[in-house]
N, C-alpha and C positions, 0 to 999 in steps of 0.2 A: 610481473607487471602489477602495479597497484590498481585496485578497484576505483572506479570513479562514480560520482553522483549520477552522471549521464547514463552510464551502463545500467545502474539500478533503476533509474526512471524509465529507461527503455523497456526493461522487464516489467515494470509496473503498468506500463501502457498496454500490456497484454492481459492484464487482470480486468475482467469485465464485472461491473456490479450487476448481480443477477436480477435485481429489481428494476434498475434504471437503464440497463442495456447499453451502458457506455463504460469506457475504461476509467480507472481511478484517477489518472492524470487529467483527462478531459473534464472530469467532474470536480476537479480541485479538491480531492479527498486526501491527498498526501500532504501532511503538515511538516514532515521532516524525514531526512534519511541520514543516519549516522553510520560511518564506516570506520571500523577499528581492525585493521589487518583483514582477516577473512570473515570477521563478524559484522553483520549488517543488522541495524535496527531501523524499522520502518514505522513511522507514526501515521496511522490512518484515522481520519475523522469520519465516523459513521453518521448517517442522516439522523438517527435517533439512538439514545443510549442503549435501549434494549433490542437493538436490531436483530431480528430472527435469523438473518443471513450472515451474522458475524463469523461463525465457524467456517462457512464456505469461503468468505473473503479471506480469512486467516489462512486457510489451506491453499488457496490460489496464490496469495502473496508469497507464502513459503515455497511453493512449487516453482513459480516463475523466477523469483529472486535467487532461489537456491540453484537454479540451472545456469546462472551466470558463472563463467569460469573464474575461479579464485574465491568464490563465496563458500565458506565452511559452515557457518551457522546463520540462521535468520530468526530474528525476534520481531514480533509485531506488537505494537502498543496502540491501544484504541482510545479515542476520545469521541465526542459527539459535536455535531454542528450546532451553531446558534440558530435562532429563528431566522435571522437575516441571511445566513448562509443557505439554509434550506429554501428560503424564498427565491434565492438567486438561481436555484436549480430549475 
């Protein structure tokens, strides 16, 4: 069975931002999900470029997405929010 965007986003909904105490989906921090066979790339937008919790978020995304049946590798790419996006939080 092929992986779906919905499966990956369900896994990402279990990743809680340690500072904001909400999941990455609710915070609109996921800019994209790319699925290529068993390889999944997740684009995460952090609140600030030098986010001190980047490693924690990376590890949590890799753990939750990697637990989805059929996922073989997980890559996380990071960007940062604009001032408008931060203000919307």
